[in-house]
C-alpha positions as CSV (number, residue, x, y, z in Angstrom):
1,M,-21.4,-4.5,-18.2
2,A,-17.4,-4.4,-17.8
3,I,-15.8,-5.1,-21.2
4,S,-12.3,-6.6,-21.7
5,P,-9.5,-3.9,-20.0
6,N,-7.0,-2.4,-22.3
7,P,-3.4,-2.6,-20.6
8,R,-1.9,-0.8,-23.5
9,A,-3.7,2.1,-22.8
10,P,-1.1,5.4,-21.8
11,A,0.9,4.5,-18.1
12,G,0.0,7.8,-17.0
13,P,3.2,10.3,-15.3
14,A,6.7,9.7,-15.9
15,R,8.4,7.7,-12.9
16,H,11.0,7.8,-10.3
17,N,13.9,10.4,-9.8
18,G,15.8,10.1,-13.2
19,A,12.9,9.4,-15.2
20,M,10.5,12.6,-13.8
21,T,9.3,15.1,-16.1
22,E,9.3,18.3,-15.3
23,T,5.5,18.8,-15.3
24,T,5.7,15.8,-12.7
25,V,8.3,18.1,-10.4
26,E,6.2,21.4,-10.6
27,L,2.6,19.2,-10.2
28,M,4.1,17.5,-6.8
29,A,5.4,21.1,-5.6
30,R,2.1,22.7,-6.4
31,L,-0.1,19.8,-4.6
32,A,2.3,20.0,-1.3
33,E,1.9,23.9,-1.2
34,G,0.4,24.5,2.6
35,S,1.8,21.5,4.0
36,M,3.9,21.8,7.0
37,T,6.8,19.7,6.9
38,I,10.1,19.2,9.2
39,G,13.0,16.9,8.5
40,D,14.1,15.2,5.1
41,A,15.7,11.8,3.6
42,E,19.0,13.0,4.9
43,V,18.0,13.1,8.8
44,T,16.2,11.6,11.4
45,L,14.0,13.8,13.8
46,S,14.1,13.4,17.4
47,Q,11.1,12.8,19.7
48,E,11.0,16.5,20.9
49,Q,11.3,17.7,17.4
50,I,8.1,15.6,16.3
51,R,5.7,16.3,19.2
52,D,6.4,20.2,18.8
53,H,5.9,19.6,15.2
54,I,2.7,17.9,15.3
55,V,1.3,20.3,18.4
56,E,2.0,22.8,16.6
57,S,0.6,21.8,13.1
58,L,-2.2,20.7,14.2
59,A,-3.3,23.7,16.5
60,T,-3.5,25.6,13.0
61,L,-6.3,23.3,12.0
62,D,-10.1,23.5,12.8
63,F,-10.9,20.5,15.5
64,D,-12.7,22.8,18.0
65,G,-16.4,21.0,19.0
66,K,-15.8,18.6,16.4
67,S,-15.7,14.9,15.9
68,V,-12.6,13.2,14.6
69,A,-12.4,10.1,12.9
70,L,-8.6,9.4,13.3
71,V,-7.1,7.1,10.6
72,V,-4.3,4.7,11.1
73,P,-2.3,1.8,9.2
74,D,-2.8,-1.8,10.3
75,A,0.8,-3.6,11.8
76,T,1.7,-4.6,8.0
77,R,3.1,-1.0,7.8
78,S,6.3,-0.3,9.4
79,V,5.5,3.1,11.4
80,P,6.3,4.2,14.9
81,M,2.6,5.0,16.3
82,G,3.8,5.3,19.6
83,K,6.0,8.2,19.0
84,L,3.1,10.1,16.7
85,L,-0.3,9.2,18.8
86,P,0.8,10.9,22.0
87,S,1.6,14.0,20.5
88,V,-1.8,13.7,18.2
89,H,-3.7,13.2,21.5
90,E,-2.1,16.1,23.1
91,A,-3.1,18.5,20.5
92,L,-6.8,17.3,19.9
93,T,-7.4,17.0,24.0
94,G,-10.0,19.8,25.0
95,R,-10.6,20.4,21.7
96,A,-12.2,17.6,19.6
97,R,-15.6,16.5,21.1
98,E,-15.0,12.7,20.4
99,V,-12.2,10.9,18.7
100,K,-12.6,7.2,17.0
101,V,-9.4,5.6,16.3
102,L,-10.0,3.7,12.8
103,I,-7.5,0.9,11.5
104,A,-7.5,0.8,7.8
105,L,-7.3,-2.8,7.3
106,G,-8.4,-2.7,3.5
107,T,-8.9,-6.5,3.4
108,H,-6.4,-7.3,5.6
109,Q,-7.3,-9.5,8.9
110,A,-8.4,-7.5,11.9
111,M,-6.0,-6.9,14.7
112,S,-6.4,-8.4,18.1
113,E,-6.7,-6.0,21.3
114,Q,-3.2,-7.6,21.9
115,A,-1.6,-6.7,18.4
116,I,-3.4,-3.2,18.5
117,G,-2.5,-1.9,22.1
118,K,1.6,-3.2,20.7
119,F,1.2,-1.4,17.5
120,L,-0.7,2.0,18.8
121,G,1.2,2.1,22.2
122,F,-0.9,1.4,25.1
123,E,-1.5,-1.7,27.3
124,P,-3.8,-4.0,25.6
125,G,-7.2,-3.5,26.7
126,N,-6.7,-0.1,28.3
127,I,-6.5,2.4,25.7
128,E,-8.3,5.0,28.2
129,G,-4.7,4.8,30.3
130,T,-3.0,5.9,27.4
131,Y,-5.2,8.1,25.1
132,P,-8.3,9.4,27.3
133,G,-11.3,9.8,25.9
134,W,-10.3,7.6,22.3
135,T,-11.9,4.5,21.4
136,V,-10.5,2.5,18.7
137,H,-11.9,0.1,16.2
138,N,-11.0,-2.3,13.2
139,H,-12.2,-1.7,9.9
140,E,-14.9,-4.5,9.9
141,W,-14.8,-4.7,5.9
142,W,-16.6,-8.3,6.1
143,E,-19.9,-6.9,7.4
144,D,-22.4,-4.7,5.0
145,G,-23.4,-2.8,8.2
146,T,-19.9,-0.6,8.0
147,F,-20.7,1.1,5.1
148,A,-22.2,4.3,4.1
149,D,-22.7,4.6,0.3
150,L,-21.3,7.5,-1.3
151,G,-23.3,6.8,-4.4
152,T,-22.2,5.5,-7.9
153,M,-19.2,7.2,-10.1
154,P,-20.5,6.9,-13.6
155,A,-18.4,4.6,-16.0
156,E,-17.4,7.8,-18.2
157,Q,-15.6,9.1,-15.1
158,V,-14.2,5.6,-14.5
159,S,-12.6,5.6,-17.9
160,E,-11.3,8.6,-18.2
161,Y,-9.2,8.3,-14.4
162,S,-8.3,5.2,-15.7
163,G,-6.9,6.3,-18.9
164,G,-9.1,4.1,-21.1
165,R,-8.0,1.1,-19.3
166,L,-11.9,0.2,-18.1
167,Q,-14.9,0.9,-20.1
168,D,-18.6,0.5,-19.3
169,V,-17.6,0.0,-15.6
170,P,-19.5,2.3,-12.7
171,M,-17.9,2.4,-9.6
172,R,-20.1,2.1,-6.2
173,V,-18.4,4.2,-3.5
174,L,-18.5,2.5,0.0
175,I,-16.7,4.2,3.0
176,N,-16.7,3.2,6.3
177,K,-19.6,5.0,8.0
178,M,-17.3,6.3,10.9
179,V,-15.7,8.4,8.2
180,V,-18.9,9.9,7.2
181,E,-20.4,10.6,10.6
182,A,-17.6,12.3,12.0
183,D,-16.8,16.1,11.2
184,V,-13.4,15.6,10.5
185,S,-11.0,13.2,9.4
186,L,-7.4,12.7,10.4
187,V,-5.3,10.3,8.6
188,V,-1.8,9.4,10.2
189,G,0.8,7.3,8.6
190,P,3.6,6.7,6.5
191,V,4.0,6.9,2.8
192,L,6.2,4.4,1.0
193,P,6.4,3.0,-2.7
194,H,3.5,1.1,-3.4
195,E,2.7,-1.4,-6.1
196,V,-0.8,-0.3,-7.3
197,V,-1.1,3.3,-6.4
198,G,2.7,4.5,-7.3
199,M,3.4,6.3,-3.5
200,S,1.0,5.1,-1.0
201,G,-0.5,7.1,2.0
202,G,-2.8,10.4,2.2
203,N,-6.4,9.4,0.2
204,K,-5.2,5.6,-0.3
205,Y,-6.1,5.4,3.8
206,F,-9.9,5.8,2.6
207,F,-9.6,3.8,-0.4
208,P,-8.8,1.2,-0.1
209,G,-7.8,1.1,3.6
210,L,-11.6,1.8,4.8
211,S,-13.8,1.0,1.5
212,G,-16.0,-1.2,0.2
213,H,-15.1,-3.8,-2.5
214,D,-16.1,-2.0,-5.8
215,V,-13.1,0.7,-5.3
216,I,-10.5,-2.2,-4.0
217,D,-11.6,-4.1,-7.5
218,L,-11.3,-1.5,-9.8
219,S,-8.4,0.4,-8.4
220,H,-6.4,-2.6,-8.1
221,W,-7.1,-3.8,-11.3
222,V,-6.1,-1.0,-12.7
223,G,-2.9,-0.9,-11.4
224,A,-2.2,-4.6,-12.4
225,L,-3.1,-3.4,-16.0
226,I,-0.1,-1.2,-15.6
227,S,1.4,-3.7,-13.8
228,S,3.3,-3.3,-10.5
229,F,6.6,-3.4,-12.5
230,E,5.6,0.0,-13.9
231,M,3.6,1.5,-11.1
232,I,5.7,1.2,-8.0
233,G,7.7,4.4,-6.5
234,T,5.9,6.4,-9.1
235,R,5.1,10.0,-8.3
236,G,2.6,12.2,-9.0
237,I,-1.4,11.8,-10.0
238,T,-1.2,8.3,-11.4
239,P,-4.3,6.7,-12.6
240,V,-5.1,4.9,-9.5
241,R,-4.6,8.1,-7.4
242,A,-7.0,10.0,-9.7
243,L,-9.7,7.3,-9.0
244,V,-8.7,7.2,-5.4
245,N,-8.7,11.2,-5.1
246,A,-12.4,11.4,-6.8
247,A,-13.6,9.0,-4.5
248,T,-12.3,11.0,-1.4
249,E,-14.0,13.9,-3.0
250,R,-17.2,12.9,-2.0
251,I,-16.6,12.5,1.6
252,P,-18.1,14.9,3.4
253,G,-16.2,16.9,6.2
254,E,-12.4,18.2,6.1
255,K,-9.7,15.8,5.5
256,Y,-6.3,16.2,7.2
257,C,-3.1,14.4,7.0
258,V,0.1,13.8,9.2
259,A,1.9,11.7,6.5
260,V,5.5,10.4,7.8
261,V,8.4,9.0,6.1
262,T,10.2,6.3,8.7
263,E,14.0,5.4,8.2
264,A,14.1,2.1,6.8
265,G,14.6,-0.8,9.1
266,T,14.1,1.6,12.5
267,N,11.7,3.0,14.6
268,E,13.2,6.6,13.3
269,L,11.3,9.3,11.5
270,H,13.2,11.1,8.6
271,S,9.8,13.6,8.3
272,V,6.3,14.6,9.4
273,S,4.7,16.5,7.2
274,V,0.9,18.2,8.2
275,G,-1.9,19.5,6.1
276,T,-4.7,18.1,4.2
277,T,-4.7,14.8,2.6
278,V,-3.1,15.7,-0.6
279,Q,-0.6,18.2,0.9
280,A,1.0,16.1,3.4
281,W,1.0,13.2,1.1
282,A,2.6,15.3,-2.0
283,A,5.5,16.8,0.8
284,A,6.1,13.1,2.0
285,S,6.3,11.7,-1.6
286,D,9.2,13.2,-2.5
287,I,10.9,12.7,0.5
288,A,10.1,8.7,0.6
289,A,11.2,8.5,-2.9
290,A,14.8,9.9,-1.5
291,S,14.9,7.5,0.9
292,H,13.0,4.2,0.0
293,I,14.0,3.7,-3.6
294,T,17.7,2.3,-3.9
295,Y,19.2,2.2,-7.6
296,L,21.3,-0.3,-8.4
297,D,23.6,-0.7,-11.3
298,R,23.1,-4.2,-12.4
299,P,20.4,-6.9,-12.1
300,Y,20.8,-9.9,-10.4
301,K,20.3,-13.7,-11.4
302,K,18.8,-14.7,-7.9
303,V,17.5,-12.0,-5.2
304,V,16.7,-13.4,-2.0
305,S,14.2,-11.5,-0.1
306,L,14.4,-11.6,4.0
307,I,10.6,-11.6,5.1
308,P,9.8,-9.6,8.5
309,E,7.2,-11.3,10.4
310,M,5.0,-8.4,10.6
311,Y,4.0,-9.8,7.4
312,E,1.7,-12.5,8.6
313,D,0.5,-14.4,4.9
314,V,1.8,-14.9,1.2
315,W,-0.9,-11.9,0.9
316,T,1.2,-9.2,2.5
317,V,5.0,-11.5,2.3
318,A,3.9,-10.5,-1.4
319,K,5.6,-7.2,-0.9
320,G,8.9,-8.8,-0.6
321,F,8.8,-9.3,-4.3
322,Y,6.8,-6.1,-5.5
323,K,9.9,-3.9,-4.2
324,L,12.6,-6.4,-5.8
325,E,11.1,-7.8,-9.2
326,P,12.7,-4.4,-10.9
327,V,16.4,-6.1,-10.2
328,V,16.1,-9.6,-10.8
329,E,17.4,-10.9,-14.2
330,D,15.3,-12.0,-17.1
331,G,15.1,-15.7,-16.4
332,G,16.2,-15.2,-12.9
333,E,14.4,-16.2,-9.4
334,L,13.5,-14.4,-6.7
335,I,13.3,-16.2,-3.5
336,L,10.6,-15.2,-0.6
337,Y,12.0,-16.3,2.6
338,A,9.4,-16.2,5.1
339,P,9.8,-19.5,7.6
340,H,7.7,-17.9,9.9
341,I,4.5,-17.9,7.0
342,T,1.8,-20.4,7.6
343,T,-1.2,-19.9,4.8
344,I,-1.2,-18.3,1.7
345,S,-4.1,-15.9,2.9
346,E,-7.4,-16.6,5.2
347,M,-9.1,-13.7,4.2
348,H,-9.0,-14.5,0.4
349,P,-9.8,-17.9,-0.2
350,G,-10.7,-17.2,-3.8
351,L,-6.8,-17.1,-4.6
352,A,-7.1,-20.6,-4.3
353,K,-9.2,-20.9,-7.4
354,I,-6.9,-18.7,-9.6
355,G,-3.5,-19.2,-8.2
356,Y,-0.5,-16.6,-9.3
357,H,-0.5,-15.9,-12.9
358,N,0.9,-12.8,-14.7
359,R,-1.3,-10.3,-16.5
360,D,-1.9,-11.6,-19.8
361,Y,-2.9,-15.1,-18.7
362,F,-6.1,-13.2,-17.1
363,V,-6.4,-10.1,-19.6
364,K,-6.3,-12.9,-22.8
365,Q,-8.6,-15.3,-20.9
366,W,-11.5,-12.2,-19.7
367,D,-14.2,-14.0,-20.5
368,K,-13.4,-16.8,-17.9
369,F,-12.2,-14.4,-15.2
370,K,-14.2,-11.5,-15.4
371,D,-16.5,-12.3,-12.4
372,H,-13.5,-13.3,-10.4
373,P,-13.1,-10.5,-7.7
374,W,-10.6,-8.2,-9.4
375,G,-8.4,-7.6,-6.3
376,E,-7.6,-10.7,-6.4
377,L,-6.7,-11.2,-9.6
378,A,-4.6,-7.8,-9.3
379,H,-2.4,-9.6,-6.3
380,S,-2.0,-12.6,-8.5
381,T,-0.4,-10.8,-11.3
382,H,1.2,-8.7,-8.8
383,L,3.1,-11.3,-7.6
384,R,3.7,-13.4,-10.6
385,G,5.0,-10.6,-12.4
386,L,5.9,-9.4,-16.2
387,R,5.6,-11.4,-19.2
388,T,3.1,-13.4,-21.7
389,F,0.5,-16.0,-22.2
390,D,-0.7,-17.6,-25.2
391,P,-4.3,-18.4,-25.5
392,E,-4.0,-20.8,-28.1
393,T,-1.3,-22.7,-26.8
394,G,-2.4,-22.1,-23.0
395,E,1.7,-21.8,-22.4
396,E,2.2,-19.1,-20.0
397,K,6.0,-17.6,-20.2
398,N,7.0,-15.6,-17.1
399,R,10.3,-13.1,-16.5
400,V,11.2,-14.5,-13.2
401,T,10.8,-17.6,-11.1
402,V,8.8,-16.9,-7.8
403,T,10.0,-19.4,-5.1
404,L,8.0,-19.5,-1.6
405,A,10.4,-20.6,1.2
406,S,7.7,-20.7,4.1
407,Q,5.7,-23.5,6.1
408,V,3.0,-23.7,3.9
409,P,3.4,-27.4,2.4
410,Q,4.8,-28.0,-0.7
411,D,1.5,-29.4,-2.8
412,V,0.0,-26.1,-1.6
413,V,2.7,-23.8,-3.0
414,E,2.2,-25.5,-6.2
415,S,-1.2,-25.4,-6.4
416,Y,-0.7,-21.7,-6.9
417,N,1.4,-21.7,-9.2
418,L,4.3,-20.9,-7.2
419,K,8.0,-22.9,-6.4
420,Y,8.5,-24.6,-3.5
421,M,11.7,-24.4,-1.2
422,D,12.1,-26.0,2.4
423,P,13.2,-22.9,4.3
424,A,15.8,-25.1,6.1
425,D,17.4,-25.3,3.0
426,V,18.0,-21.5,2.6
427,D,21.5,-21.0,3.3
428,V,21.9,-17.0,3.8
429,D,25.4,-16.9,4.5
430,E,26.3,-19.2,1.9
431,L,24.0,-17.6,-0.4
432,A,25.7,-14.2,-0.1
433,K,29.5,-15.3,-1.1
434,D,27.6,-15.6,-4.7
435,P,28.0,-12.3,-6.4
436,D,25.1,-13.0,-8.8
437,V,22.8,-12.9,-5.6
438,L,21.6,-10.3,-4.0
439,I,20.4,-10.5,-0.3
440,V,17.8,-8.0,1.2
441,P,16.9,-8.0,4.7
442,N,13.9,-6.6,6.1
443,A,12.2,-6.9,2.6
444,G,9.0,-5.3,1.9
445,E,9.6,-1.4,2.2
446,V,12.6,-0.3,0.0
447,L,12.1,-0.4,-3.4
448,H,15.2,-1.5,-5.8
449,R,15.3,-0.5,-9.3
450,L,18.0,-0.2,-11.9
451,K,19.7,2.9,-12.5
452,G,18.2,4.5,-15.6
453,Q,14.4,3.1,-14.6
């Protein structure tokens, strides 16, 4: 039985470049030991460099005669898979007995055959023509038969890993059975600042990428209790990363990773790291922190987040808020400019029941919300940002105004507790003339923070 979470528990490792402790620096260096890395935040790699490094690095790992679950992100992650997978295919051909490509959807919508082909770099419907011997599969998280049961993590461990934020809450560990059935899992994907776990990538592709709801809900709610503002861009083993790593230890077989850092807004790569899912993630995290966190001298009264079309609903559009919330001044406004968006989230209709509210709104009315999916509560508070709720008066105070400029009708937007704006009324060129307005193109990838945060 869950009890009320504790949002004031210790926040875990110190964060970001300027604020990182020596202990965290040493930890990340130790975790990255043994990884094979090429590149850094100051360069981009040629296709020849990418190919040679992947082929040569994977040659040192044991795939001979084994079945492989090749775990990749979906198209909400900006990464040139067409530059990576041909080299992975070359490295595994003649060695791996079987390769199943598994798309780590988390709880996102399934990708169509057309979208899969475009993202992974093969003619839709003809994966055999580009990657002979491979098959590709969406993670069908909506089907009970998708999962293998890896047991239940005791409540005492959940409490320990979460820093005491959750108590008396066991965690059932379900994972896509294709991973359990494989001899080796190989993750291929990017590392970026992330609102729930600190830095994405590595074992996060298993949990929540391929997991059942228990791990998703508990880990995301722990992140929400810390807050996206505090969590995003944090290196080291955050409480959420600790939960994810502990769940991953239950997966049988070897777990390797090709972790990459993209150049923001392009199809180029800064780096490629190969090793275990911990080694490669740790090596890539430091590079991603250097390339994907921008520090500003001052906050802005208004920030306009220009959302790229790879985000297909407000559930994913929210990344344009997470990455920019820290540089909006108190009482300011963040506009999510997404004229292509038509829906909040088809996969999460439960959001309509709760809307978007800050953390205290849920924590201080926990009996009312404790039975709602915690992953949706977490998403809600991540998008609404920081501030307070008074249960006596019912007054909710939010630090910033969140405005959605999309095709979602005004009455729907307002029913979710967001401010509506007609996208036709957003004049980006005119707004850019105002020194108190920050315009951010291709929002959702690069984290913006104030110097000293």
